C-alpha positions in Angstrom: 31.1 147.2 131.1 34.0 144.9 130.1 36.9 146.1 132.2 39.3 144.1 130.0 38.3 146.0 126.9 41.4 148.2 126.6 41.7 151.0 124.2 44.7 153.1 123.1 44.2 156.8 124.1 46.3 160.0 124.1 48.1 160.1 127.4 47.0 163.8 127.7 43.3 162.8 127.4 41.0 163.0 130.4 40.7 159.2 131.0 44.5 158.8 130.9 45.1 161.8 133.2 42.5 160.6 135.7 43.9 157.1 135.7 47.5 158.2 136.0 46.6 160.7 138.8 45.1 157.8 140.8 48.2 155.7 140.0 50.7 158.3 141.1 48.7 159.2 144.2 48.9 155.5 145.1 52.7 155.5 144.7 53.0 158.6 146.9 51.0 156.7 149.6 53.3 153.6 149.6 56.8 155.0 148.7 58.6 155.8 151.9 60.3 158.8 150.2 57.0 160.0 148.7 56.3 160.7 145.0 55.9 163.9 143.0 52.5 163.4 141.4 52.4 166.7 139.4 55.9 166.2 137.9 55.2 162.6 137.0 51.8 163.5 135.4 53.4 166.2 133.4 56.1 163.9 132.1 53.7 161.0 131.4 51.4 163.1 129.2 54.0 163.2 126.5 56.1 160.1 127.1 53.7 157.5 125.5 52.9 159.1 122.2 53.9 158.7 118.5 57.1 156.8 118.0 57.9 156.7 121.8 55.1 154.4 122.8 51.4 154.1 123.6 48.9 154.4 126.5 45.8 152.2 127.2 42.8 152.5 129.5 39.7 150.5 130.2 36.4 151.6 131.8 34.4 154.8 131.5 36.1 157.9 130.4 35.2 159.7 133.6 36.1 156.7 135.8 38.8 154.6 134.3 39.2 151.1 135.7 42.7 150.4 134.6 45.6 151.8 132.6 49.1 150.9 131.3 51.7 152.1 128.9 54.5 150.9 126.7 57.6 152.7 125.7 59.7 151.6 122.7 63.2 151.2 124.1 64.8 149.9 120.9 64.0 147.6 117.9 63.7 144.5 120.2 62.5 145.8 123.6 59.4 147.5 124.9 59.1 148.7 128.5 55.8 148.2 130.4 55.0 151.3 132.4 52.2 152.9 134.5 50.2 149.7 135.2 47.3 150.5 137.5 43.9 148.9 138.4 41.3 150.8 140.4 41.1 149.2 143.9 37.4 148.5 143.4 38.3 146.2 140.5 41.4 144.4 141.9 41.2 140.6 142.3 39.1 140.2 139.2 41.8 139.4 136.7 42.0 142.9 135.2 45.8 143.3 135.9 46.6 140.0 134.3 44.5 140.9 131.3 46.1 144.3 131.1 49.6 142.8 131.2 48.7 140.3 128.5 47.3 143.1 126.4 50.4 145.2 126.7 52.5 142.2 125.8 50.4 141.7 122.7 50.8 145.3 121.7 54.6 145.0 122.2 54.6 142.0 119.8 52.4 143.9 117.3 55.0 146.7 117.6 57.7 144.4 116.5 59.3 143.9 119.9 60.2 140.4 121.1 61.1 141.3 124.7 59.3 143.3 127.4 61.1 144.8 130.4 59.9 146.7 133.4 61.0 148.1 136.7 59.2 148.4 140.0 59.6 149.4 143.6 59.9 146.8 146.3 56.9 148.3 148.1 54.6 147.2 145.3 54.4 143.6 146.3 51.1 142.8 144.4 52.8 144.0 141.2 55.9 141.9 141.9 53.7 138.8 142.5 51.9 139.5 139.2 55.1 139.6 137.2 56.4 136.5 138.9 53.1 134.6 138.0 53.3 135.7 134.4 56.8 134.5 133.7 58.9 137.6 134.2 62.5 137.0 135.3 64.6 139.4 137.5 67.4 141.1 135.5 70.1 143.6 136.2 69.3 147.3 136.3 68.7 148.6 132.8 67.6 152.2 133.5 68.2 155.0 135.9 64.7 155.2 137.5 65.4 156.5 141.0 62.2 154.8 142.4 63.0 151.4 140.9 64.4 148.6 143.1 63.7 145.6 140.9 64.0 145.0 137.2 62.2 142.3 135.1 62.2 140.9 131.6 60.1 138.5 129.6 60.9 137.1 126.1 57.7 137.1 124.1 58.8 135.0 121.1 
């Protein structure tokens, strides 16, 4: 199975919920303050739909290999959210392919800039963003779990 064959799905679908549950449980394990998996899952199932954004997964429906989302912040910016790759598939280029796919979807959605936030405990994610040309910016949102903010101009 091609783990870089991403498809847009409803964030309330089974593959999306399974992937996000794994993602949120991973956050709970590394955030010193913990993370409310149930509240995050409830919020995420409606956050990336319709004119608000989109959600993508790869892998089998019952065992997703990766996921990620975009939210449309305004006419120029999309925000990358919920990037996760199953630990069994890390180190194989899936995260880079996922990020490139989300950037492509942002361009298709008419956005020329992508932004994102992350927590300092997520060092592999920070390294990924650095490798792919993201620049650190000032805080642009009120996410209480975020410690770093990034942006990348796409065109």
